C-alpha positions, 0 to 999 in steps of 0.5 A: 503574940501577934495579932493574927496569932491571938485572933485564931486562938481565941477563936479555937478556944471559942469554937473548938480546936479540931483542924476541921472546925478550925478550918470552917469557922475561918474559912467564914470570917476569911470569906467575909474579910476578902468579900469587904477587902474586894468591894473596896478595892473595886470602889477605888479602881485599884482591885486588877492590880492585886495578885489573884492568889490573895483572893483564892480559897485555900490561901485564906485558909492558910493565912489564918490558920497558920502564923508560920511554918517552922523548919522542922529538925528530926533527932534520932539516936541510933546505928546506921539505918537500913536501905529500905527506911533511909528510902521511905525517910528520905521520900517523905523529907522531900515531900515536906521540903514543900512547905518548910525546911526540914533536917535529919539530925542523926546521932550515934547510939552509945557513943562512947562505948559504954558497958553500963547502960546508965552511962549510955543513956548519959552520953547519948543525953549529952550529944542530944543536948549538945544539938539543941538549940536555944531558941528551939521548941522540943518535942520528945518522943516517948511511950509515956507522953501524950497520945497524938493523933493526926489531926492533933499533930496538925494543931501541934505544928500549926499552934507551934508557930505562936511560940516564938521559936526558931523550929521544932525539934523532934527527938526520938531516942535510943535502945533505952530511952531518953535521958534526964536532961532532955526530959526536962528541956522539952517543950512537950512530951507524945507518943505515936502509939501505944505500942513501943516502937524500935526507932527506925519504925518510930521515925517512919511513923513520924515523918510520915504523919508530919507530912500528913499534918500539913496536908491536914493543914493545906486542906489536900486531899491526902488525909481522908 
């Protein structure tokens, strides 16, 4: 694990894992480090040559809270989306692109028109597995997954940078859920609600929460 990721991991174990606790702690440490750096640069007459943004408060928090911004891929299995849902999804994806690359991956439900439910699940499972990258960190949305709040989602995205993965993949299943292969491949299983959500509703909730997570990580005012 890179030094910055190791330091963040160690500090979070000692002082709490919530984003707010982490930010307060790391901001104090960052302020101390940058104050010493400022003094040193003044002594050697190099301070004026350093870009001012390096010493701004939001920047010092960001470099300690996040190792790197992994690209996000969102994979959904289902029928053609309604225009209203697509409009909302597109809006939040555009907002997310200010923080990281985002890809919207769609798989048609029941791709081989199977009459048997188990056969449909298997065919969808094969289609999903065919699009998952070998070095991807896979998050499966499932009603039996870990209950995920907004702060926990932010932690999940922030910590994913320490996994060595090339991207984060969020998987939303079809009408009958996920297949065996995806369940075995998933790195973590989460749920957005105790309610069972239609795949379109789940998608809208997910993209909004991903955007909210990034505003939490950046200390922006969207999340209250």
